[in-house]
SEZAZA-272984 format. One line per 8 residues: number of its first residue (from 1); their letters; for each residue x, y, z of N, C-alpha, C. Coordinates in Angstrom, 1 decimal. Each point is the difference from the previous one (the first is absolute). Layout:
BEGIN
NUM = A = X/Y/Z/X/Y/Z/X/Y/Z; ...
//
This chain:
BEGIN
1 = XXXXXXXX = 12.4/-4.8/-2.7/-1.5/0.1/0.1/-0.2/0.1/1.8; -0.9/0.9/0.2/-0.3/0.4/1.3/-1.3/-0.7/0.5; 0.2/-0.9/1.0/-1.2/-0.5/0.6/-0.1/0.2/1.6; 0.8/1.1/0.2/0.1/0.5/1.5/-1.5/0.5/0.4; -0.8/-0.3/0.9/-1.3/0.3/0.2/-1.2/-0.9/-0.6; 0.5/-0.9/-0.9/-0.8/-1.0/-0.5/0.3/-1.5/0.5; 1.2/-0.4/-0.2/0.6/-1.3/0.7/0.2/0.2/1.5; 1.1/1.0/0.1/0.3/0.3/1.2/-0.7/1.1/0.4
9 = XXXXXXXX = -0.5/0.4/1.3/-0.7/1.0/0.3/1.0/1.4/0.2; -0.7/1.1/-0.2/0.9/1.2/0.4/0.3/0.0/1.3; 1.2/0.6/0.3/0.5/0.0/1.2/-0.7/1.4/0.9; -0.8/-0.2/1.1/-0.6/1.0/0.6/0.4/0.2/1.4; -0.6/0.6/0.8/0.5/0.5/1.4/1.4/0.2/0.2; 0.5/0.9/-0.8/1.3/0.2/-0.4/0.4/1.5/-0.2; 1.2/0.3/0.1/0.3/1.6/-0.1/0.4/0.1/-1.6; -0.3/1.2/-0.6/0.3/0.4/-1.2/1.6/-0.3/-0.3
17 = XXXXXXXX = 0.1/-0.7/-1.2/1.6/0.1/-0.3/0.3/1.2/-0.5; 1.3/0.1/0.0/0.7/1.3/-0.4/-0.4/0.3/-1.5; 0.0/-1.1/-0.7/-0.2/0.3/-1.6/-1.5/0.4/-0.2; -0.8/-0.4/0.9/-1.5/0.3/-0.1/-0.3/1.6/0.3; 1.1/0.2/0.9/-0.3/1.7/0.4/0.7/0.8/-1.2; 1.1/-0.6/-0.6/0.6/0.8/-0.9/-0.8/0.1/-1.3; -0.9/-1.1/-0.3/-0.8/-0.1/-1.2/-1.4/0.5/0.3; -0.3/0.7/1.1/-1.3/0.4/0.4/-0.7/0.7/-1.1
25 = XXXXXXXX = -1.3/-0.5/-0.4/-0.6/0.8/-1.2/-1.3/1.0/0.5; 0.1/0.9/-0.1/-0.8/1.2/0.5/-1.3/0.3/-1.0; -1.2/-0.4/0.4/-1.0/0.0/-0.7/-0.5/1.3/-0.7; 0.6/1.3/0.8/-0.4/1.3/-0.7/1.2/0.6/-0.9; 1.0/-0.9/-0.1/1.1/0.4/-0.9/0.2/-0.8/-1.2; -0.5/0.9/-1.1/0.1/-0.4/-1.5/1.5/-0.5/-0.3; 0.2/-1.2/-0.6/1.1/-0.5/-0.6/0.4/0.4/-1.4; 1.1/0.3/-0.3/0.2/0.3/-1.2/0.0/-1.0/-1.1
33 = XXXXXXXX = -0.9/-0.9/-0.2/0.0/-1.1/-0.6/-1.3/-0.1/-0.8; -0.1/-0.6/-1.0/-1.4/-0.3/-1.0/-0.7/-1.2/1.0; -1.2/0.2/0.3/-0.8/-1.1/0.9/-0.1/-1.2/-0.9; -0.1/-1.2/0.4/-0.1/-1.1/-0.5/-0.6/-1.1/0.8; -1.0/-0.6/-0.4/-0.8/-1.1/0.7/0.3/-1.4/0.3; 1.0/-0.3/-1.1/0.7/-1.4/0.0/-1.0/-1.0/-0.1; -1.2/0.3/-0.9/-1.2/-1.0/-0.1/-0.4/-0.6/1.3; -0.2/0.9/1.0/-0.6/-0.5/1.3/-1.2/0.6/0.3
41 = XXXXXXXX = -0.8/0.7/-0.9/-1.1/0.7/0.5/-1.4/-1.1/-0.8; -1.1/0.0/0.9/-0.9/-0.8/-0.3/-1.3/1.2/-0.2; -0.1/0.9/0.6/-1.1/0.9/0.1/0.6/1.5/0.1; -0.4/1.1/-0.5/0.2/1.2/0.6/-1.3/0.8/-0.5; -0.2/1.1/1.1/-1.0/0.8/-0.2/0.0/1.3/0.8; -0.8/0.8/0.0/0.2/1.1/0.9/-0.2/-0.1/1.6; -0.1/-1.4/0.3/-0.1/-0.1/1.5/1.2/-0.9/0.5; 0.2/-1.1/-0.8/1.0/-0.8/0.4/0.8/-0.8/-1.1
49 = XXXXXXXX = 1.3/-0.2/0.4/0.8/-0.8/-1.0/0.3/-1.4/0.6; -0.3/-1.0/-0.8/0.3/-1.4/0.5/0.9/-0.6/-0.8; 1.0/-0.7/0.7/1.2/-0.5/-0.8/0.2/-1.6/0.6; 0.9/-0.8/-0.6/0.4/-1.2/0.3/1.0/0.0/0.9; 0.3/-1.1/0.8/1.2/0.0/0.7/1.3/-0.2/-0.6; 1.1/0.2/0.6/1.1/-0.1/-0.8/0.6/-1.5/-0.4; -0.7/-0.9/0.6/0.1/-1.4/-0.3/-0.6/-0.7/-1.3; -1.1/0.9/-0.5/-1.1/-0.5/-0.7/0.9/-0.5/-1.3
57 = XXXXXXXX = 0.9/0.9/-0.6/0.5/-0.3/-1.2/0.8/-1.4/0.0; 0.7/-0.4/1.1/0.8/-1.2/0.2/-0.7/-1.1/0.5; -1.3/-0.1/0.2/-0.8/-1.0/0.5/0.1/-1.2/-0.8; 0.1/-1.3/0.4/0.2/-1.2/-0.6/1.3/-0.4/0.2; 1.1/1.0/0.2/1.2/-0.5/0.1/0.2/-0.8/1.4; -0.4/0.3/1.0/0.0/-0.7/1.3/-0.6/-1.4/-0.2; -1.1/-0.1/-0.5/-0.8/-1.3/-0.4/0.9/-1.0/-0.9; 0.6/0.7/-1.0/0.8/-0.7/-0.9/1.4/-0.5/0.6
65 = XXXXXXXX = 0.5/0.7/1.0/1.0/-0.6/0.5/-0.2/-1.0/1.2; -1.2/0.2/0.8/-0.2/-1.0/0.9/-0.9/-1.2/-0.4; -1.0/0.2/-0.9/-0.8/-1.3/-0.2/0.8/-1.4/-0.4; 0.6/0.3/-1.2/1.0/-1.3/-0.3/0.8/-0.6/0.9; 0.7/1.1/0.8/0.8/-0.6/1.0/-0.7/-0.7/1.3; -1.3/0.6/0.4/-0.6/-0.5/1.1/-0.7/-1.4/-0.6; -0.7/-0.1/-1.2/-0.3/-1.2/-0.4/1.0/-1.2/-0.1; 1.2/0.4/-0.3/1.0/-1.0/-0.1/0.4/-0.6/1.3
73 = XXXXXXXX = 0.2/1.0/1.0/0.5/-0.3/1.4/-1.2/-0.9/0.6; -1.3/0.4/-0.1/-0.9/-0.7/0.6/-0.3/-1.5/-0.6; 0.4/-0.1/-1.3/0.1/-1.3/-0.7/1.0/-0.7/0.5; 1.3/0.5/0.2/1.2/-0.9/0.4/-0.4/-0.3/1.6; -0.7/0.8/0.7/-0.2/-0.2/1.5/-1.0/-1.2/0.1; -1.0/0.0/-0.9/-1.0/-0.9/0.0/0.6/-1.5/-0.5; 1.0/0.0/-0.8/0.5/-1.0/-0.6/0.8/-0.9/0.8; 1.1/0.8/0.7/0.9/-0.7/0.9/0.3/0.8/1.2
81 = XXXXXXXX = -0.8/1.0/0.3/0.4/1.0/1.0/0.1/-0.7/1.5; -0.7/-0.9/0.2/0.1/-0.5/1.6/1.0/-1.1/-0.1; 0.5/-0.4/-1.2/0.9/-1.2/0.1/1.7/0.5/-0.1; 0.0/1.3/0.1/1.2/0.8/0.1/0.7/0.2/1.2; 1.1/0.5/0.2/0.4/0.4/1.5/-0.8/1.0/0.4; -0.2/0.1/1.1/-0.9/1.2/0.8/0.4/1.1/-0.5; 1.3/0.7/0.1/0.3/1.3/-0.5/-0.3/0.1/-1.4; 0.2/-0.9/-0.9/-0.5/0.3/-1.5/-1.3/0.0/-0.1
89 = XXXXXXXX = -0.8/-0.8/0.9/-1.6/0.1/-0.2/-0.6/1.3/0.6; 0.8/0.6/1.0/-0.4/1.3/0.6/0.3/1.0/-0.9; 1.2/-0.1/-0.6/0.5/1.2/-0.9/-1.0/0.0/-1.3; -0.3/-1.1/-0.5/-0.9/0.0/-1.1/-1.3/0.5/0.4; -0.5/-0.4/1.1/-1.3/0.4/0.5/-0.1/1.6/0.1; 1.3/0.3/0.5/0.0/1.7/0.3/-0.1/0.8/-1.3; 1.0/-0.5/-0.8/0.0/0.9/-1.2/-1.5/-0.2/-1.0; -0.4/-1.2/0.0/-1.3/-0.1/-0.5/-0.9/0.9/0.4
97 = XXXXXXXX = -0.2/-0.1/1.6/-0.9/1.0/0.5/0.3/1.6/-0.3; 1.2/0.2/-0.1/0.3/1.4/-0.3/-0.3/0.4/-1.3; 0.2/-1.0/-1.1/-0.2/0.3/-1.2/-1.7/0.2/-0.3; -0.7/-0.8/0.8/-1.4/0.1/-0.2/-0.5/1.3/0.7; 0.6/0.4/1.3/-0.4/1.3/0.4/0.3/1.0/-1.0; 1.2/0.0/-0.8/0.2/0.9/-0.9/-1.0/0.1/-1.1; -0.4/-1.1/-0.3/-1.2/-0.1/-1.3/-1.1/0.8/0.4; -0.5/-0.2/1.4/-1.2/0.7/0.5/0.1/1.6/0.1
105 = XXXXXXXX = 1.3/0.3/0.0/0.1/1.5/-0.2/-0.6/0.5/-1.1; 0.1/-0.7/-1.1/-0.4/0.5/-1.3/-1.3/-0.5/-0.5; -0.5/-1.2/0.7/-1.2/-0.6/-0.8/-0.9/0.0/1.3; -1.3/-0.1/-0.2/-0.9/0.0/1.1/-0.2/1.0/1.0; 0.4/1.3/-0.7/0.0/1.3/0.9/-0.9/1.0/-0.9; 0.5/1.0/-0.3/-0.8/1.0/-0.7/0.8/0.2/-1.3; -1.0/0.5/-1.1/0.5/0.2/-1.4/1.1/1.3/0.0; -0.3/0.7/0.8/0.9/1.4/0.1/-0.3/0.6/1.3
113 = XXXXXXXX = 0.6/1.1/0.3/-0.1/0.5/1.5/0.0/1.5/-0.3; -1.3/0.4/-0.4/0.0/1.5/-0.4/0.2/1.0/0.9; 0.3/1.2/-0.5/0.4/1.2/0.8/-1.0/1.1/-0.6; -0.9/0.7/1.0/-0.8/1.1/-0.6/0.3/1.2/0.8; 0.4/1.0/-0.8/0.1/1.3/0.4/-1.0/1.0/-0.2; -0.6/0.3/0.9/-1.3/1.1/0.1/0.6/1.5/0.1; -0.1/0.8/-1.1/0.6/1.2/0.1/-1.0/1.1/0.7; -1.2/-0.4/0.1/-0.9/0.7/0.6/-0.1/0.1/1.5
121 = XXXXXXXX = 0.1/-1.1/0.5/0.3/-0.2/1.4/1.1/-0.2/0.6; 1.0/0.1/-0.9/1.5/-0.2/0.2/0.3/-1.2/0.9; -0.7/-1.2/-0.4/0.6/-1.4/0.6/0.2/-1.0/-0.9; 0.7/-0.7/0.5/0.6/-1.2/-0.9/-0.5/-1.2/0.6; -0.4/-1.1/-0.9/-0.6/-1.2/0.4/0.9/-1.1/-0.6; 0.3/-0.9/1.0/1.1/-1.0/-0.6/-0.7/-1.5/0.4; 0.0/-0.8/-0.9/-0.5/-1.3/0.3/1.3/-0.9/0.4; 0.0/-0.4/1.2/0.7/-0.9/0.7/-0.1/-1.4/-0.7
129 = XXXXXXXX = 1.3/-0.6/0.4/0.1/-1.5/-0.4/-1.0/-0.9/0.6; -0.5/0.4/1.3/-0.9/-0.7/0.8/-1.6/0.3/-0.4; -0.2/1.0/-0.8/-1.3/0.2/-0.6/-0.5/1.1/0.8; 0.6/0.8/0.9/-0.4/1.0/0.7/0.3/1.3/-0.7; -0.4/1.0/0.4/0.2/1.4/-0.9/0.7/1.1/1.2; 1.2/0.4/-0.6/0.5/0.9/0.8/-0.5/1.5/-0.5; -0.4/1.1/0.9/-0.4/1.2/-0.4/0.8/0.9/0.7; 0.9/1.1/-0.8/0.9/0.8/0.7/-0.1/1.4/-0.8
137 = XXXXXXXX = 0.1/1.0/0.5/0.1/1.1/-0.4/1.2/0.3/-0.9; -0.3/0.4/-1.3/1.1/0.4/-0.9/1.3/1.0/0.6; -0.6/0.9/0.7/1.0/0.9/0.8/0.8/-0.7/1.2; -0.6/-1.1/0.5/0.7/-0.7/0.9/1.2/-1.1/-0.2; 0.0/-0.1/-1.3/0.9/-1.3/-0.5/1.4/0.6/-0.2; 0.9/-0.8/0.3/1.4/0.4/-0.2/0.3/-0.8/-1.3; 0.2/0.8/-1.1/0.4/-0.6/-1.1/1.6/0.2/-0.4; 0.6/-1.1/-0.5/1.3/-0.2/-0.2/0.3/-1.0/-1.0
145 = XXXXXXXX = 1.2/-0.2/-0.5/0.6/-1.0/-0.9/0.4/-1.0/1.1; -0.5/-1.3/-0.2/0.4/-1.2/0.8/0.7/-1.1/-0.7; 0.5/-0.8/0.7/0.4/-1.3/-0.6/1.5/-0.1/0.0; 0.6/0.9/0.8/1.5/0.2/0.0/0.8/-0.9/0.9; -0.7/-0.8/0.7/0.4/-0.8/1.0/1.0/-1.1/-0.5; -0.1/-0.6/-1.1/0.9/-0.7/-0.6/0.1/0.2/-1.6; 1.1/-0.5/-0.6/0.4/0.5/-1.2/-1.0/-0.6/-1.1; -0.4/-1.2/0.3/-0.8/-0.8/-0.8/-1.5/0.6/-0.2
153 = XXXXXXXX = -0.5/0.8/0.8/-1.4/0.5/-0.1/-0.1/1.1/-0.8; -1.0/0.0/-0.7/-0.4/1.3/-0.9/-0.6/1.0/0.8; 0.2/1.3/-0.4/-0.6/1.1/0.8/-1.3/0.0/-0.2; -0.8/0.8/0.8/-1.5/0.2/0.0/-0.4/1.2/0.6; -1.3/0.7/-0.3/-0.3/1.0/0.9/-0.9/-0.5/1.1; 0.7/0.3/1.2/-0.8/-0.6/1.2/-0.6/1.2/0.7; -1.3/-0.6/0.5/-0.7/1.0/0.8/0.1/-0.7/1.5; 0.5/0.7/0.9/0.1/-0.3/1.5/-1.1/0.7/0.7
161 = XXXXXXXX = -0.6/-0.9/0.8/-1.0/0.6/0.9/0.9/-0.1/1.4; 0.2/1.4/0.5/0.8/0.2/1.2/-0.8/-0.1/1.4; 0.7/-0.5/1.0/-0.6/0.3/1.2/0.0/1.5/0.5; -0.8/0.1/1.1/0.0/1.4/0.5/1.3/0.6/0.2; 1.0/-0.6/0.2/1.2/0.6/0.4/0.7/0.4/-1.2; -0.6/-0.5/-1.1/0.7/0.6/-1.3/1.3/-0.5/-0.5; 0.4/-1.1/0.5/1.3/-0.7/-0.1/-0.1/-1.5/-0.4; -1.2/-0.5/0.6/-0.2/-1.6/-0.2/-0.9/-0.4/-1.1
169 = XXXXXXXX = 0.5/-0.8/-0.7/-1.0/-0.5/-1.2/-1.1/-0.9/0.4; -1.1/0.2/-0.2/-1.0/-0.8/0.6/-0.7/-1.1/-1.1; 0.1/0.7/-1.1/-0.5/-0.9/-1.1/0.6/0.7/-1.5; 0.1/-0.9/-0.8/0.5/0.4/-1.3/-0.7/-0.4/-1.3; -0.1/0.6/-1.0/-0.6/-0.5/-1.2/0.7/0.9/-1.1; -0.1/-0.6/-1.4/0.8/0.5/-1.1/-0.8/0.5/-1.2; 0.2/0.9/-0.7/-0.6/0.5/-1.2/0.5/-1.0/-1.0; -0.7/0.1/-1.2/-0.2/-1.1/-1.0/1.1/-0.4/-0.6
177 = XXXXXXXX = 1.3/0.1/0.1/1.0/-0.6/-0.7/1.3/0.0/0.7; 1.0/-0.8/-0.3/1.4/0.2/0.6/0.9/0.1/-1.3; 1.3/0.5/0.4/0.9/0.1/-1.1/1.1/0.9/0.5; 0.6/0.7/-0.9/1.0/1.2/0.1/-0.7/1.3/0.6; 0.8/0.8/0.8/-0.5/1.1/1.0/-0.3/0.9/-1.2; 0.6/0.3/-1.2/-0.6/0.8/-0.9/-1.4/-0.2/-0.5; -0.2/-1.3/-0.3/-1.4/-0.5/-0.4/-0.9/0.1/1.2; 0.3/-0.1/1.2/-0.7/0.2/1.2/-0.7/1.4/0.1
185 = XXXXXXXX = 1.3/0.9/-0.4/-0.6/1.3/0.3/-1.0/0.5/-1.0; 0.0/-0.4/-1.2/-1.2/0.2/-0.9/-1.4/-0.6/0.3; 0.3/-1.4/0.7/-1.2/-0.5/0.6/-0.6/0.7/1.0; 0.8/0.4/1.0/-0.5/0.9/1.2/-0.5/1.3/-0.5; 0.5/0.4/-1.0/-0.5/1.6/-0.4/-1.3/-0.3/-0.6; -0.3/-1.2/-0.6/-1.3/-0.2/-0.6/-1.0/0.1/1.1; 0.3/-0.7/1.0/-1.1/-0.2/1.1/-0.1/1.3/0.7; 1.2/0.4/0.6/0.1/1.3/0.6/-0.7/1.0/-0.8
193 = XXXXXXXX = 0.0/0.3/-1.2/-0.5/1.2/-0.8/-1.5/-0.2/0.0; -0.3/-1.3/-0.2/-1.6/-0.2/0.2/-0.6/0.4/1.3; 0.6/-0.2/1.0/-0.6/0.3/1.2/0.3/1.4/0.4; 0.8/0.8/-0.5/0.4/1.3/0.3/-0.5/0.9/-0.9; -0.2/-0.4/-1.4/-0.4/1.0/-0.9/-1.0/-0.7/-0.9; -0.5/-1.1/0.2/-1.4/-0.3/-0.6/0.5/-0.8/-1.5; -1.1/-0.7/-0.3/0.2/-0.9/-1.1/0.4/0.6/-1.3; -0.5/1.2/-0.3/0.2/0.5/-1.3/1.4/0.5/0.1
201 = XXXXXXXX = 0.7/0.5/1.1/1.5/0.3/-0.1/0.8/-1.2/-0.2; -0.2/-1.0/0.5/0.8/-1.0/-0.3/-0.1/-0.6/-1.3; -1.4/-0.4/-0.5/-0.1/-0.4/-1.3/0.3/0.9/-1.1; 0.1/1.1/0.3/0.6/1.1/-1.1/1.5/-0.3/-0.1; 0.5/-0.2/1.0/1.6/-0.1/0.3/0.8/-1.2/-0.5; -1.2/-1.0/-0.4/0.6/-1.3/-0.6/0.5/0.3/-1.4; 1.0/-0.9/-0.6/0.6/0.1/-1.1/-1.0/-0.6/-1.2; -0.6/-1.2/0.5/-1.0/-0.8/-0.8/-1.4/-0.3/0.9
209 = XXXXXXXX = -1.1/-0.2/-0.7/-1.2/0.1/0.7/0.0/-1.3/1.0; -0.9/0.2/1.1/0.2/-1.2/1.0/-0.6/-1.1/-0.5; 0.9/-1.2/0.4/-0.7/-1.3/-0.6/-0.2/-0.5/1.5; -1.4/-0.5/0.4/-0.4/-0.7/1.3/0.2/-1.4/-0.2; 0.2/-0.6/1.2/-0.1/-1.5/0.1/-1.5/-0.3/-0.3; -0.4/-1.3/-0.1/-1.1/-0.6/0.0/-1.0/0.3/1.2; -1.2/-0.2/0.2/-0.8/0.4/1.2/0.2/-1.3/0.7; 1.3/0.0/0.9/0.3/-1.1/0.7/-0.9/-0.1/1.2
217 = XXXXXXXX = -0.8/0.9/0.2/-1.0/0.1/1.3/-1.3/-0.8/-0.7; -0.1/-0.3/-1.0/-1.3/-0.6/-0.7/0.3/-1.4/-0.4; 1.2/-0.3/-0.6/0.2/-1.4/-0.5/1.4/-0.3/0.0; 0.2/-1.3/-0.1/1.5/-0.3/0.0/0.7/0.3/-1.4; 1.2/0.4/0.1/0.6/0.1/-1.3/0.0/-1.3/-0.9; 0.0/0.3/-1.4/0.3/-1.3/-1.0/1.4/-0.4/0.3; 0.2/-1.3/-0.5/1.4/-0.6/-0.3/0.6/1.0/-0.9; -0.5/0.4/-1.0/0.9/0.8/-1.1/0.4/1.4/0.7
225 = XXXXXXXX = -0.8/0.5/0.6/0.3/1.1/0.8/1.3/0.0/1.1; -0.3/-1.2/0.6/1.0/-0.2/1.1/1.4/0.0/-0.7; 0.1/-1.0/-1.0/1.1/-0.1/-1.0/0.7/1.4/-0.4; -0.9/0.8/-0.4/0.5/1.3/-0.8/0.4/0.8/1.2; -0.5/-0.1/1.1/0.3/1.0/1.3/1.6/-0.5/0.3; 0.2/-1.5/0.2/1.2/-0.3/0.3/1.0/0.5/-1.1; -0.3/-0.2/-1.3/0.9/0.4/-1.1/0.4/1.5/0.0; -1.0/0.7/0.5/0.0/1.4/0.1/1.3/0.4/1.1
233 = XXXXXXXX = 0.3/-0.8/0.7/1.3/0.3/0.7/1.0/0.7/-0.7; 0.1/-0.5/-1.1/1.2/0.3/-0.8/-0.5/1.0/-1.3; -0.9/0.8/0.3/-0.7/0.8/-1.3/1.0/0.8/-0.6; 0.1/0.0/-1.4/1.0/0.7/-0.6/1.3/-0.8/-0.3; 0.0/-1.2/0.4/1.0/-0.8/-0.3/-0.2/-1.3/-0.6; -0.7/-0.1/-1.1/-0.5/-1.1/-0.9/0.7/-1.2/-0.1; 1.4/0.1/-0.1/1.0/-1.1/-0.1/-0.2/-0.7/1.4; 0.2/0.6/1.1/0.1/-0.5/1.3/-1.3/-0.7/0.3
241 = XXXXXXXX = -1.2/0.6/-0.4/-1.4/-0.4/0.3/-0.2/-1.4/-0.7; 0.7/-0.2/-1.2/-0.1/-1.2/-0.7/0.9/-1.2/0.7; 1.1/0.6/0.2/0.9/-1.1/0.6/-0.3/-0.6/1.4; -0.8/0.9/0.8/-0.4/-0.3/1.3/-1.1/-0.8/0.1; -0.7/-0.3/-1.2/-1.2/-0.6/-0.1/0.2/-1.4/0.6; 1.1/-0.5/0.2/0.4/-1.4/0.5/-0.5/0.2/1.5; 0.0/1.2/0.6/-0.4/0.0/1.3/-1.3/0.7/0.1; -0.4/0.9/-0.9/-1.2/0.9/0.3/-1.2/-1.0/-0.4
249 = XXXXXXXX = 0.3/-0.9/-1.1/-1.3/-0.9/-0.1/-0.3/-0.8/0.8; 1.0/-0.6/0.8/-0.7/-0.9/0.9/-0.5/0.6/1.3; 0.8/1.3/0.2/-0.6/0.6/1.2/-1.5/0.6/-0.4; -0.2/0.3/-1.1/-1.4/0.4/-0.1/-1.0/-1.2/0.0; 0.3/-1.2/-0.1/-0.8/-1.1/0.2/-0.4/-0.3/1.5; 1.1/0.3/0.8/0.1/0.1/1.6/-0.7/1.1/0.4; 0.2/1.0/-0.5/-1.0/1.3/0.3/-1.4/-0.3/-0.3; -0.2/-0.6/-1.1/-1.6/-0.4/-0.1/-0.5/-0.8/1.0
257 = XXXXXXXX = 0.9/-1.1/0.5/-0.6/-0.8/1.3/0.0/0.9/1.2; 0.8/1.0/0.2/0.1/0.9/1.2/-1.4/0.6/-0.1; -0.3/0.7/-1.3/-1.0/0.9/0.1/-1.3/-0.9/0.0; -0.3/-1.3/-0.5/-1.2/-0.7/0.1/-0.3/-0.4/1.4; 1.1/-0.2/0.6/-0.4/-0.6/1.5/0.1/1.2/1.1; 0.0/1.4/-0.6/0.0/1.0/0.9/-1.2/0.6/0.1; -0.6/0.7/1.0/-1.1/0.9/-0.1/0.2/1.4/-0.5; -1.0/0.4/-0.5/-0.1/1.4/-0.4/-0.1/1.0/1.3
265 = XXXXXXXX = 0.7/0.9/0.3/-0.2/0.8/1.2/-1.2/1.0/-0.3; -0.9/0.1/1.0/-1.1/1.1/-0.4/0.1/0.8/1.4; -0.1/1.4/-0.4/0.1/1.0/1.1/-1.3/-0.3/0.8; 0.1/0.3/1.3/-1.3/0.0/0.7/-0.7/1.3/-0.4; -1.3/-0.1/0.6/-1.0/1.0/-0.4/0.4/1.3/0.5; 0.6/0.2/1.3/0.5/1.3/0.6/0.8/0.6/-0.8; 1.2/-0.7/-0.9/0.9/0.3/-0.7/-0.8/0.7/-1.2; -0.9/-0.8/-0.6/-0.6/0.7/-1.2/-0.8/0.9/0.2
273 = XXXXXXXX = -0.5/0.3/1.3/-0.9/1.0/0.3/0.9/1.3/0.0; 1.1/-0.1/0.6/1.0/1.2/0.3/0.6/0.2/-1.4; 0.0/-0.7/-0.9/0.6/0.2/-1.4/-1.0/0.1/-1.2; -1.4/0.4/0.4/-0.8/0.1/-1.1/0.5/1.1/-1.0; -0.3/-0.4/-1.2/0.3/0.8/-1.2/-1.1/0.9/-0.4; 0.1/1.2/-0.3/-1.0/0.9/-0.2/-0.5/-0.4/-1.4; -1.5/0.3/-0.1/-0.6/-0.4/-1.3/0.6/0.8/-1.1; 0.4/1.3/0.1/0.5/0.9/-1.0/1.5/-0.1/-0.1
281 = XXXXXXXX = 0.6/-0.9/0.6/1.4/0.0/-0.1/0.7/-0.1/-1.3; 0.7/1.1/-0.6/0.3/-0.1/-1.3/1.5/-0.7/-0.3; 0.5/-0.7/1.1/1.1/-0.8/-0.3/-0.2/-1.4/0.7; -0.7/-0.8/-0.6/-0.3/-1.5/0.4/1.0/-0.7/-0.9; 1.0/-0.8/0.2/0.7/-0.8/-0.9/0.4/-1.4/0.6; -0.2/-1.0/-0.9/0.4/-1.2/0.2/0.5/-0.7/-1.2; -0.1/-1.3/0.0/0.4/-0.6/-1.2/-0.9/0.3/-1.1; -1.1/0.3/0.2/-1.0/0.2/-1.2/0.4/1.5/-0.7
289 = XXXXXX = 0.9/0.6/0.5/0.3/1.5/-0.4/1.4/-0.1/-0.7; 0.7/-1.1/0.2/1.3/-0.1/-0.6/0.0/0.5/-1.5; 1.1/0.7/-0.2/0.4/0.4/-1.4/1.2/-0.5/-0.4; 0.5/-0.9/-0.8/1.2/-0.3/-0.3/0.7/0.7/-1.1; 1.1/0.3/0.3/1.0/0.9/-0.8/1.3/-0.7/-0.2; 0.5/-0.1/-1.2/1.4/-0.5/-0.1/1.0/1.0/0.5
//
């Protein structure tokens, strides 16, 4: 499960890795795969495509890992922390503080970190963790497969904002899922084809009708939807979905806490002005247009 960029910040002010150069994704080059959105799309229309961040599906996991341990360690410290030997007292305090910091990476933040791709002005808008917005030209982003630095990290479609020298990574964001490279190629092709060929081209290429996420920009998800989103990590594997409810169900409860304590991100007016939807746009889709097909 990949929390690179969520718990641990992306590494920036560095040179591209050899793997990133080898896996470079060219926006004008169509891949020979069927596009797939991996349940990451919030809205799509003739002007922009808005998707959730790659951590959205796993929200609640960090809180589930950190809250019980943080509470336990602070209770232990409050009970007899100052009567312990100094080394044990400071160790308890340090670990409790670290767990508390971890909890606040998942709670009291934002419900999601949206990414909006505007195909008309060819700009990409990314909601940063600190609540500011990155605006960068689609044609100026170095897209690649990232996450190969250690074997335990899942891969993801990385968008690097490069320095003027064309070699130094100044900022990084990721499209809406992590997983295996073949899966990510289909995700990339979905976003790439939207930007390069338009909404009709990508929608007509899907094997099934597009299913959008709830309007996360308008209200927080329900507990039920959060549980369903976690469970859908193993879509098509009903037995494993059932067996892993021992972990998925408690995660859904902590996910509910994370969402209830976090703010809904609201794009600033200048972004909305630049992304105005035409009144006669024939392709305006969100959760209200979902058509479910078995």
